[in-house]
C-alpha positions in Angstrom: 0.0 0.0 0.0 2.8 2.4 0.8 5.9 3.3 -1.0 8.7 4.6 1.2 9.5 7.1 -1.5 6.3 9.0 -1.0 6.5 12.5 0.4 6.9 12.8 4.1 3.9 15.1 4.1 1.8 12.5 2.4 3.2 9.8 4.7 2.3 11.7 7.8 -1.0 13.3 6.9 -2.8 12.1 3.8 -2.7 8.3 3.5 -1.7 7.5 7.0 -2.6 4.0 8.3 -1.6 5.2 11.7 -3.9 5.2 14.7 -5.8 8.5 15.2 -8.0 9.8 18.1 -9.6 13.0 19.2 -7.8 12.3 22.5 -4.1 12.7 23.0 -1.7 10.8 25.2 -0.7 12.6 28.4 1.9 15.3 27.6 3.9 14.8 30.8 7.4 14.2 29.6 10.2 16.6 28.7 11.4 16.6 25.1 13.9 14.0 23.8 16.8 16.1 22.7 18.0 13.3 20.4 15.1 14.2 18.1 16.2 17.8 17.6 17.7 18.4 14.2 17.2 18.0 10.5 16.4 14.6 9.0 16.0 13.5 5.4 14.7 10.5 3.4 17.7 9.0 1.6 15.3 7.8 -1.2 14.2 11.4 -1.9 16.6 14.0 -0.4 14.4 16.9 -1.6 12.3 16.2 1.4 13.3 17.2 4.9 11.9 16.9 8.4 13.2 19.5 10.9 12.3 18.9 14.5 12.8 21.9 16.9 12.1 22.5 20.6 8.7 24.3 20.9 8.5 24.2 24.7 9.8 22.0 27.5 7.4 19.2 26.5 6.6 19.9 22.9 8.2 19.9 19.4 7.5 21.7 16.2 7.9 19.5 13.1 8.6 21.3 9.9 7.9 19.0 6.9 9.5 20.5 3.8 9.4 19.4 0.2 10.2 21.2 -3.0 7.0 23.2 -3.0 6.0 23.9 0.6 6.6 23.6 4.3 4.0 22.3 6.8 4.2 22.7 10.5 2.9 20.2 13.1 3.0 20.5 16.9 3.8 17.3 18.7 5.1 15.7 21.9 6.5 12.4 22.9 5.5 9.8 25.5 7.3 6.7 26.6 5.1 3.6 27.3 6.7 0.4 28.5 10.0 1.5 27.0 8.6 2.4 23.6 8.7 6.0 22.5 5.5 7.3 20.9 5.2 10.6 19.0 1.8 12.3 19.3 1.2 14.6 16.4 -1.6 17.1 16.6 -3.0 17.6 13.1 -5.7 20.1 12.2 -8.1 19.9 9.4 -11.2 22.2 9.0 -10.7 23.5 12.6 -10.7 19.9 14.0 -7.7 18.6 15.9 -6.8 15.0 15.4 -4.0 13.2 17.3 -2.0 10.8 15.2 0.4 8.3 16.8 3.8 7.0 15.6 6.5 4.9 17.3 10.0 6.2 17.0 13.6 5.4 17.9 16.8 7.3 17.4 19.9 5.1 16.6 22.9 7.3 16.1 22.2 9.4 13.0 19.1 7.5 12.1 15.5 8.2 13.1 13.3 5.2 12.7 9.5 5.8 12.9 6.6 3.5 12.4 2.9 3.9 12.3 0.8 2.6 15.2 -1.5 0.1 13.5 -5.0 1.5 13.4 -6.5 -1.9 12.5 -6.0 -2.9 16.1 -8.9 -0.6 17.1 -12.3 -0.6 15.5 -14.0 2.2 17.5 -13.2 5.7 18.7 -11.7 6.1 22.2 -14.0 7.6 24.8 -11.3 9.1 27.0 -7.6 9.8 27.3 -7.4 7.1 29.9 -8.9 4.5 27.5 -6.4 5.5 24.8 -3.5 5.2 27.3 -4.8 1.7 28.4 -5.0 0.6 24.8 -1.3 1.5 24.3 -0.3 -0.2 27.6 -2.3 -3.4 26.7 -1.1 -3.7 23.1 2.3 -2.0 22.6 4.2 -5.3 22.9 2.3 -6.9 20.0 4.3 -7.7 17.0 1.8 -6.0 14.7 1.5 -2.8 16.9 4.1 -0.8 14.8 3.9 -1.0 11.0 5.4 0.6 7.9 8.8 1.4 9.3 10.6 4.3 7.7 14.2 5.5 8.2 15.4 9.1 8.1 19.0 10.2 8.3 20.3 13.2 10.2 21.7 16.0 8.1 
């Protein structure tokens, strides 16, 4: 379904297979400074992801391609040793939280979608969302469509 050469913007926003919710995970952790910097997709180096500190607990993601730059506010949460990025996307004045797993290994940022097929209905609270993560994060099919970016 996905080609890793697709634009980062498309990957993050348009055809995402990642879990979404109107509820966010708790934003109670300081930023992970390993994420700060510029990252690019080796398969298409015209695309760049810049992650900057936006507060003590939030990031601003700048998704740049040849034609435009999109901004997304996000934060990270560690659950059972797994790092999750909570992206706050907005469309028609509606905020949607989109979730990705991530790991930084040296100069490589590896991110994966959280499999939305593991959930068939909307979450009714932040606590229910958090419990879903805690109960399922160790599943082999929890993270899908792994993508690697390289630090510039």
